[in-house]
N, CA, C and O of each residue as an XYZ file, in Angstrom:
612
protein
N     -34.527     21.529     -2.528
C     -34.956     20.415     -2.226
C     -33.625     19.230     -3.154
O     -33.188     18.135     -2.800
N     -33.350     19.993     -4.288
C     -32.419     19.317     -5.446
C     -31.002     19.472     -4.699
O     -30.080     18.664     -4.817
N     -30.976     20.428     -4.052
C     -29.710     21.008     -3.772
C     -29.219     19.593     -2.262
O     -28.178     18.965     -2.067
N     -30.529     19.613     -1.532
C     -30.202     18.367     -0.502
C     -29.887     17.003     -0.979
O     -29.061     16.263     -0.446
N     -30.687     16.685     -2.147
C     -30.580     15.154     -2.899
C     -29.119     15.290     -3.431
O     -28.266     14.489     -3.048
N     -28.888     16.055     -4.101
C     -27.390     16.129     -4.717
C     -26.222     16.035     -3.393
O     -25.227     15.310     -3.387
N     -26.562     16.778     -2.535
C     -25.293     16.563     -1.229
C     -25.412     15.344     -0.900
O     -24.338     14.744     -0.866
N     -26.533     14.609     -0.584
C     -26.495     13.279      0.042
C     -26.049     12.259     -0.886
O     -25.306     11.340     -0.541
N     -26.549     12.432     -2.198
C     -25.882     11.445     -3.214
C     -24.370     11.312     -3.211
O     -23.696     10.343     -2.861
N     -23.953     12.572     -3.708
C     -22.545     13.109     -3.798
C     -21.687     12.450     -2.934
O     -20.788     11.672     -3.253
N     -22.087     12.883     -1.568
C     -21.324     12.538     -0.223
C     -21.647     10.950     -0.086
O     -21.428     10.562      1.062
N     -21.984     10.214     -0.720
C     -22.267      8.868     -0.657
C     -23.421      8.665      0.579
O     -23.079      7.748      1.325
N     -24.282      9.092      0.843
C     -25.088      9.351      1.546
C     -24.854      9.511      3.161
O     -25.323      8.915      4.131
N     -23.732     10.796      2.982
C     -23.133     11.238      3.664
C     -21.464     10.705      4.475
O     -20.723     11.273      5.276
N     -21.415      9.534      3.865
C     -20.336      8.963      4.536
C     -19.042      9.498      3.981
O     -18.016      8.946      4.380
N     -18.909     10.723      2.920
C     -17.755     11.692      2.747
C     -17.570     12.652      3.375
O     -16.682     13.428      3.024
N     -18.448     12.936      4.645
C     -18.425     13.639      5.586
C     -17.376     13.375      6.990
O     -16.766     14.203      7.667
N     -17.431     12.236      7.078
C     -16.791     11.497      7.552
C     -15.234     12.001      8.015
O     -14.737     12.680      7.116
N     -14.348     11.842      9.180
C     -13.051     12.367      9.178
C     -12.512     11.468      9.955
O     -13.315     10.627     10.360
N     -11.118     11.318     10.406
C     -10.247     11.456      8.602
C     -10.206     10.507      7.862
O     -10.640      9.403      8.189
N      -9.614     10.796      6.598
C      -9.768      9.999      5.309
C     -11.349     10.077      4.738
O     -11.990      9.032      4.847
N     -11.915     11.048      4.235
C     -13.141     10.811      3.914
C     -13.352      9.766      2.593
O     -14.178      8.857      2.515
N     -12.387     10.160      1.616
C     -12.359      9.059      0.597
C     -12.298      7.269      1.065
O     -12.711      6.252      0.508
N     -11.898      7.410      1.771
C     -11.629      5.684      2.559
C     -12.869      5.394      3.365
O     -13.110      4.206      3.581
N     -13.813      6.446      3.914
C     -15.048      6.379      4.679
C     -16.342      5.959      3.536
O     -17.223      5.106      3.650
N     -16.042      6.968      2.367
C     -16.548      6.899      1.330
C     -16.928      5.802      0.431
O     -17.964      5.685     -0.223
N     -15.808      4.935      0.515
C     -15.544      3.681     -0.167
C     -16.496      2.598      0.482
O     -17.261      1.870     -0.150
N     -16.345      2.613      1.642
C     -16.846      1.571      2.267
C     -18.420      1.164      2.516
O     -18.804      0.159      3.114
N     -19.080      1.986      2.034
C     -20.572      1.766      1.776
C     -20.813      0.719      0.315
O     -21.628     -0.171      0.069
N     -19.684      1.321     -0.460
C     -19.667      0.279     -1.963
C     -19.089     -0.883     -1.892
O     -19.324     -1.788     -2.693
N     -18.151     -0.982     -0.776
C     -17.617     -2.266     -0.399
C     -18.703     -2.953      0.402
O     -18.582     -4.177      0.338
N     -19.357     -2.694      0.872
C     -20.358     -3.235      1.885
C     -21.671     -3.838      1.026
O     -22.131     -4.962      1.228
N     -22.172     -2.928      0.069
C     -23.313     -3.532     -1.072
C     -22.843     -4.318     -1.794
O     -23.658     -5.036     -2.372
N     -21.394     -4.540     -2.085
C     -20.982     -5.387     -2.932
C     -20.723     -6.551     -2.215
O     -20.719     -7.664     -2.740
N     -20.496     -6.327     -0.974
C     -20.111     -8.023     -0.154
C     -21.343     -8.420      0.253
O     -21.593     -9.610      0.063
N     -22.221     -7.722      0.783
C     -23.670     -8.647      1.648
C     -24.736     -8.393      0.594
O     -25.812     -8.965      0.769
N     -24.605     -7.692     -0.373
C     -25.765     -7.561     -1.322
C     -25.726     -8.437     -2.779
O     -26.408     -9.350     -3.245
N     -24.754     -7.790     -3.157
C     -24.053     -8.219     -4.588
C     -23.428     -9.712     -4.380
O     -24.008    -10.552     -5.067
N     -22.804    -10.007     -3.905
C     -22.238    -10.934     -3.646
C     -21.706    -11.851     -4.650
O     -21.870    -13.069     -4.715
N     -21.093    -11.137     -5.364
C     -20.392    -11.555     -6.676
C     -21.138    -11.780     -7.495
O     -20.476    -12.260     -8.415
N     -22.582    -11.720     -7.883
C     -23.137    -11.649     -9.003
C     -22.694    -10.692    -10.447
O     -22.779     -9.471    -10.574
N     -22.349    -11.410    -11.151
C     -21.403    -10.342    -12.104
C     -22.492     -9.605    -12.835
O     -22.162     -8.472    -13.184
N     -23.850    -10.023    -13.185
C     -24.709     -8.981    -13.808
C     -25.231     -7.849    -12.992
O     -25.732     -6.851    -13.511
N     -25.111     -8.012    -11.763
C     -25.727     -7.187    -10.926
C     -24.483     -6.012    -10.539
O     -24.676     -4.807    -10.377
N     -23.390     -6.617    -10.461
C     -21.926     -6.019    -10.143
C     -21.845     -4.943    -11.527
O     -21.395     -3.809    -11.368
N     -22.167     -5.261    -12.445
C     -21.689     -4.559    -13.796
C     -23.108     -3.063    -13.883
O     -23.040     -1.887    -14.242
N     -24.063     -3.794    -13.435
C     -25.542     -2.835    -13.565
C     -24.844     -1.787    -12.275
O     -24.870     -0.608    -12.628
N     -24.445     -1.927    -11.351
C     -24.144     -1.422    -10.230
C     -22.911     -0.401    -10.597
O     -22.917      0.796    -10.312
N     -22.084     -0.939    -11.131
C     -20.744     -0.065    -11.867
C     -21.158      0.901    -12.679
O     -20.785      2.061    -12.507
N     -21.975      0.549    -13.659
C     -22.408      1.504    -15.006
C     -23.478      2.810    -13.796
O     -23.383      4.029    -13.939
N     -24.297      2.209    -12.825
C     -24.813      3.134    -12.402
C     -24.116      4.345    -11.299
O     -24.205      5.573    -11.278
N     -23.577      3.602    -10.643
C     -22.746      4.556     -9.750
C     -21.819      5.307    -10.596
O     -21.244      6.208     -9.985
N     -21.441      5.162    -12.116
C     -20.764      5.744    -12.866
C     -21.552      6.730    -13.351
O     -20.864      7.750    -13.354
N     -22.474      6.924    -13.701
C     -23.292      7.668    -14.035
C     -24.034      8.708    -13.121
O     -23.892      9.915    -13.316
N     -24.704      8.288    -12.278
C     -24.590      9.089    -11.141
C     -23.362      9.847    -10.201
O     -23.457     10.905     -9.579
N     -22.393      9.097    -10.297
C     -21.208      9.671     -9.877
C     -20.636     11.085    -10.627
O     -20.019     11.977    -10.044
N     -20.957     11.064    -11.908
C     -20.560     12.153    -13.144
C     -21.508     13.196    -12.872
O     -21.232     14.386    -12.715
N     -22.776     12.608    -12.820
C     -23.896     14.032    -12.270
C     -23.874     14.465    -11.127
O     -23.908     15.643    -10.771
N     -23.814     13.479    -10.464
C     -23.929     14.249     -8.833
C     -22.642     15.050     -8.603
O     -22.749     16.101     -7.972
N     -21.625     14.725     -8.978
C     -20.236     15.187     -8.485
C     -20.349     16.598     -9.300
O     -20.173     17.606     -8.615
N     -20.617     16.773    -10.649
C     -20.385     17.809    -11.410
C     -21.393     18.969    -10.592
O     -21.174     20.181    -10.586
N     -22.376     18.382    -10.010
C     -23.414     19.402     -9.345
C     -23.096     19.731     -8.047
O     -23.359     20.863     -7.640
N     -22.500     18.808     -7.238
C     -21.971     18.676     -5.880
C     -20.719     20.035     -6.115
O     -20.680     20.906     -5.246
N     -19.800     20.115     -7.260
C     -18.942     20.983     -6.883
C     -18.978     22.419     -6.921
O     -18.125     23.235     -6.570
N     -20.435     22.619     -7.546
C     -20.953     24.159     -7.363
C     -20.688     24.791     -6.136
O     -20.111     25.871     -6.003
N     -21.261     23.869     -4.993
C     -21.017     24.187     -3.615
C     -20.060     23.767     -2.631
O     -20.071     24.231     -1.491
N     -19.076     22.745     -3.093
C     -18.309     22.149     -2.598
C     -16.639     22.567     -2.970
O     -15.644     22.722     -2.262
N     -16.881     22.655     -4.386
C     -15.382     22.970     -5.075
C     -15.190     21.571     -5.880
O     -15.845     20.528     -5.875
N     -14.117     21.947     -6.515
C     -13.951     20.589     -7.738
C     -13.310     19.789     -6.978
O     -12.358     20.156     -6.290
N     -13.791     18.511     -7.015
C     -13.142     17.324     -6.519
C     -13.051     17.460     -5.183
O     -12.097     16.871     -4.675
N     -13.963     18.236     -4.261
C     -13.790     18.328     -2.763
C     -13.893     16.703     -2.303
O     -14.557     15.796     -2.804
N     -12.955     16.697     -1.131
C     -12.767     15.496     -0.473
C     -14.178     14.989     -0.010
O     -14.301     13.769      0.099
N     -15.305     15.822      0.288
C     -16.681     15.278      0.683
C     -17.453     14.445     -0.839
O     -18.280     13.546     -0.990
N     -16.870     15.082     -1.506
C     -17.595     14.282     -2.570
C     -16.785     12.574     -2.909
O     -15.642     12.303     -3.275
N     -17.943     11.714     -2.597
C     -17.200     10.478     -2.835
C     -18.423      9.287     -3.741
O     -18.375      8.058     -3.792
N     -19.040      9.867     -4.119
C     -19.513      8.920     -4.849
C     -18.985      8.476     -6.167
O     -19.465      7.554     -6.827
N     -17.789      9.325     -6.551
C     -16.588      8.552     -7.552
C     -16.043      7.590     -6.703
O     -15.989      6.570     -7.391
N     -15.655      7.372     -5.704
C     -15.206      6.191     -4.875
C     -15.908      4.979     -4.876
O     -15.359      3.878     -4.842
N     -17.455      5.222     -4.925
C     -18.218      4.168     -5.067
C     -18.045      3.716     -6.635
O     -17.990      2.498     -6.803
N     -17.953      4.526     -7.781
C     -17.797      3.864     -8.882
C     -16.371      3.096     -9.110
O     -16.331      2.078     -9.801
N     -15.320      3.586     -8.551
C     -14.044      2.922     -9.015
C     -14.039      1.566     -7.949
O     -13.342      0.572     -8.157
N     -14.987      1.731     -6.725
C     -14.761      0.394     -5.918
C     -15.461     -0.785     -6.557
O     -15.017     -1.933     -6.578
N     -16.850     -0.283     -7.189
C     -17.321     -1.192     -8.198
C     -16.441     -1.814     -9.119
O     -16.287     -3.030     -9.238
N     -15.743     -0.722     -9.912
C     -14.885     -1.540    -11.063
C     -13.768     -2.388    -10.410
O     -13.511     -3.495    -10.885
N     -13.141     -1.945     -9.413
C     -12.138     -2.615     -8.857
C     -12.757     -4.202     -8.384
O     -11.958     -5.100     -8.119
N     -14.096     -4.405     -8.319
C     -14.626     -5.655     -8.272
C     -15.414     -6.466     -9.038
O     -16.214     -7.311     -8.636
N     -15.092     -6.103    -10.395
C     -15.655     -6.637    -11.449
C     -14.981     -7.794    -11.750
O     -13.759     -7.718    -11.883
N     -15.611     -8.994    -11.901
C     -14.590    -10.442    -12.342
C     -13.841    -10.695    -11.577
O     -12.800    -11.245    -11.939
N     -14.078    -10.381    -10.140
C     -13.154    -10.650     -8.998
C     -14.133    -11.650     -8.424
O     -15.259    -11.300     -8.067
N     -13.632    -13.089     -8.323
C     -14.364    -14.259     -7.600
C     -14.479    -13.979     -6.517
O     -13.509    -14.030     -5.761
N     -15.795    -13.565     -6.069
C     -16.239    -13.315     -4.610
C     -15.613    -14.251     -3.568
O     -15.547    -15.465     -3.755
N     -15.135    -13.614     -2.408
C     -14.803    -13.801     -1.196
C     -14.368    -12.356     -0.588
O     -14.047    -11.310     -1.152
N     -14.497    -12.749      0.929
C     -14.022    -11.665      1.728
C     -13.089    -11.028      1.733
O     -13.067     -9.799      1.803
N     -11.583    -12.214      1.614
C     -10.536    -12.038      1.214
C     -10.275    -10.862     -0.124
O      -9.820     -9.727     -0.266
N     -10.945    -12.058     -1.037
C     -10.734    -11.092     -2.457
C     -10.955     -9.601     -2.481
O     -10.117     -8.819     -2.931
N     -12.464     -9.135     -1.829
C     -12.948     -7.958     -1.717
C     -11.981     -7.026     -0.915
O     -11.951     -5.806     -1.074
N     -11.105     -7.796      0.060
C     -10.674     -6.933      0.912
C      -9.281     -6.367     -0.109
O      -8.815     -5.229     -0.163
N      -8.926     -7.382     -0.720
C      -7.723     -7.352     -1.296
C      -7.942     -5.884     -2.023
O      -7.330     -4.853     -1.743
N      -8.866     -6.032     -2.928
C      -9.463     -5.266     -3.974
C      -9.876     -3.953     -2.946
O      -9.456     -2.954     -3.530
N     -10.289     -3.693     -2.126
C     -10.618     -2.390     -1.281
C      -9.355     -1.834     -1.233
O      -9.071     -0.884     -1.963
N      -8.355     -2.439     -0.256
C      -6.594     -1.919     -0.287
C      -6.299     -1.599     -1.385
O      -5.980     -0.415     -1.487
N      -6.265     -2.308     -2.468
C      -5.510     -1.903     -3.670
C      -6.333     -0.753     -4.422
O      -5.747      0.152     -5.016
N      -7.379     -0.821     -4.375
C      -8.243      0.567     -4.528
C      -8.060      1.775     -4.009
O      -8.006      2.819     -4.659
N      -7.969      1.675     -2.949
C      -7.347      2.906     -1.982
C      -6.136      3.552     -2.368
O      -5.949      4.757     -2.539
N      -5.423      2.704     -2.472
C      -3.900      2.820     -2.639
C      -3.791      3.247     -4.117
O      -2.963      4.131     -4.337
N      -4.550      2.727     -5.258
C      -4.186      3.411     -6.363
C      -4.887      4.873     -6.468
O      -4.482      5.859     -7.084
N      -5.981      4.726     -5.734
C      -6.296      5.880     -5.532
C      -5.833      7.090     -5.044
O      -6.015      8.083     -5.748
N      -5.257      7.208     -3.954
C      -4.090      8.240     -3.530
C      -2.991      8.143     -4.527
O      -2.557      9.284     -4.687
N      -2.484      7.475     -5.111
C      -1.103      7.721     -5.971
C      -1.344      7.957     -7.022
O      -0.515      8.612     -7.654
N      -2.589      7.526     -7.679
C      -2.803      8.284     -9.234
C      -2.034      7.661    -10.224
O      -1.244      8.487    -10.682
N      -1.919      6.556    -10.757
C      -0.936      6.375    -11.964
C      -1.408      6.952    -12.901
O      -2.578      7.325    -12.981
N      -0.475      7.107    -13.794
C      -1.296      7.610    -15.159
C      -2.127      6.439    -16.003
O      -1.760      5.279    -16.185
N      -3.286      7.040    -16.439
C      -3.670      8.307    -16.721
C      -4.656      8.807    -15.573
O      -5.234      9.834    -15.929
N      -4.927      8.480    -14.610
C      -5.407      8.752    -13.402
C      -5.409     10.344    -13.305
O      -6.361     11.095    -13.514
N      -4.056     10.683    -12.923
C      -3.902     12.252    -12.955
C      -4.078     13.345    -13.644
O      -4.059     14.536    -13.333
N      -4.295     12.645    -14.864
C      -4.326     13.706    -16.246
C      -5.981     13.897    -16.384
O      -6.505     14.982    -16.638
N      -6.910     12.302    -16.114
C      -8.277     12.679    -16.603
C      -8.955     13.822    -15.447
O      -9.842     14.629    -15.723
N      -8.390     13.682    -14.294
C      -8.846     14.552    -13.123
C      -8.921     15.958    -13.835
O      -9.638     16.776    -13.259
N      -8.266     16.396    -15.055
C      -8.326     17.685    -15.505
C      -9.769     17.847    -16.406
O     -10.229     18.891    -16.868
N     -10.277     16.596    -16.491
C     -11.582     16.763    -17.488
C     -12.484     17.944    -16.339
O     -12.297     18.283    -15.171
N     -13.561     18.323    -17.454
C     -14.508     18.948    -16.773
C     -15.594     18.437    -16.099
O     -16.176     17.444    -16.537
N     -16.078     19.211    -14.687
C     -16.836     18.681    -13.961
C     -17.036     17.392    -13.531
O     -15.971     17.080    -12.998
N     -17.821     16.437    -13.460
C     -18.631     15.599    -12.652
C     -17.362     14.419    -13.707
O     -16.819     13.545    -13.031
N     -17.022     14.466    -15.102
C     -16.158     13.759    -15.486
C     -14.942     13.566    -14.939
O     -14.606     12.435    -14.588
N     -13.875     14.957    -14.747
C     -12.850     14.482    -13.892
C     -12.769     14.350    -12.718
O     -11.631     14.191    -12.278
N     -13.954     14.363    -11.719
C     -13.904     14.039    -10.513
C     -14.270     12.248    -10.663
O     -13.832     11.559     -9.742
N     -14.911     11.653    -11.588
C     -15.186     10.486    -11.560
C     -14.175      9.787    -12.257
O     -13.852      8.765    -11.652
N     -13.531      9.981    -13.359
C     -12.718      9.361    -14.299
C     -11.439      8.908    -13.785
O     -10.805      7.938    -14.200
N     -11.117      9.695    -12.848
C      -9.614      9.297    -12.367
C      -9.977      7.987    -11.022
O      -9.113      7.346    -10.424
N     -11.043      7.912    -10.884
C     -11.396      6.762     -9.808
C     -11.681      5.798    -10.654
O     -11.338      4.681    -10.268
N     -12.296      5.871    -11.881
C     -12.230      4.866    -12.510
C     -10.679      3.781    -13.141
O     -10.370      2.593    -13.220
N     -10.241      4.800    -13.382
C      -8.775      4.308    -13.577
C      -8.332      3.762    -12.707
O      -7.778      2.705    -13.009
N      -8.329      4.076    -11.509
C      -7.875      3.523     -9.764
C      -8.399      2.407     -9.948
O      -7.580      1.492    -10.037
N      -9.731      2.053    -10.063
C     -10.533      0.819     -9.836
C      -9.782     -0.071    -11.032
O      -9.395     -1.171    -10.639
N      -9.531      0.223    -12.359
C      -8.914     -0.466    -13.266
C      -7.572     -1.056    -12.811
O      -7.304     -2.221    -13.108
N      -6.756     -0.337    -12.134
C      -5.416     -0.446    -11.655
C      -5.470     -1.640    -10.524
O      -4.714     -2.609    -10.463
N      -6.687     -1.282     -9.543
C      -6.884     -2.019     -8.442
C      -7.217     -3.324     -9.221
O      -6.441     -4.274     -9.118
N      -8.200     -3.406     -9.904
C      -8.566     -4.575    -10.263
C      -7.587     -5.577    -11.102
O      -7.545     -6.798    -10.949
N      -6.810     -4.815    -12.015
C      -5.618     -5.997    -12.445
C      -4.437     -6.191    -11.174
O      -3.542     -7.021    -11.333
N      -4.507     -5.406     -9.976
C      -3.597     -6.042     -9.220
C      -3.917     -6.958     -8.218
O      -3.207     -7.769     -7.624
N      -5.389     -6.631     -8.106
C      -5.926     -7.552     -7.388
C      -6.057     -9.083     -7.995
O      -5.811    -10.084     -7.322
N      -6.504     -9.106     -9.448
C      -6.086    -10.593     -9.871
C      -5.142    -11.170     -9.737
O      -5.076    -12.362     -9.437
N      -3.600     -9.908    -10.073
C      -2.544    -10.544     -9.414
C      -2.262    -11.021     -8.412
O      -1.500    -11.984     -8.332
N      -2.768    -10.501     -7.498
C      -2.229    -11.018     -5.962
C      -2.786    -12.362     -5.963
O      -2.072    -13.338     -5.729
N      -4.691    -12.510     -6.351
C      -5.195    -13.567     -6.290
C      -4.332    -14.729     -6.627
O      -4.065    -15.592     -5.790
N      -3.879    -14.754     -7.893
C      -3.165    -15.559     -8.657
C      -2.075    -16.093     -8.034
O      -1.667    -17.247     -8.166
N      -1.502    -15.031     -7.194
C       0.141    -15.622     -6.599
C      -0.567    -16.068     -5.234
O      -0.135    -17.185     -4.949
N      -1.308    -15.711     -4.471
C      -1.923    -16.396     -3.441
C      -2.259    -17.614     -3.687
O      -1.862    -18.566     -3.016
N      -3.180    -17.715     -4.875
C      -3.222    -19.373     -5.109
C      -2.126    -20.261     -5.675
O      -2.232    -21.480     -5.542
N      -1.156    -19.768     -6.252
C      -0.221    -20.359     -6.898
C       0.982    -20.628     -5.875
O       1.725    -21.587     -6.083
N       1.182    -19.781     -4.761
C       2.353    -19.934     -4.042
C       2.011    -20.074     -2.452
O       2.909    -20.416     -1.683
N       0.664    -19.797     -1.964
C       0.208    -20.100     -0.984
C      -0.880    -20.867     -0.312
O      -0.713    -21.451      0.759
N      -1.765    -20.849     -0.838
C      -3.183    -21.900     -0.730
C      -2.970    -22.951     -1.318
O      -3.838    -23.822     -1.359
């Protein structure tokens, strides 16, 4: 029973089993939760971020026992990273889509120290590179929003 729970949670309620690009598919439920349930409420976003990070470290560490280290099916780390990407971002569908695209780019590119953090043991290594990608995406999103406000709108 516990293995079934771990698989369900670690795969982002099975969104990580979708192909191609399971990381992108696995990020979409977190984006939907943020867009349609949290809707920019900072306290709720902060709680969701901390909760997703903790759940990711635990479930990813357990899931790697049968999927392997940082297997593409494990996407709860994407949820944590996506929520970090959205912290302090003014709520709008455009802003959240910018953060989503930025997060996916930074998650793939893995700027320092993300690549180095992947070497951490178990669920920490699986999760922390996405947290760093989320921080990078958050900064980039703030910059893009600033530039759009200043030069476009």
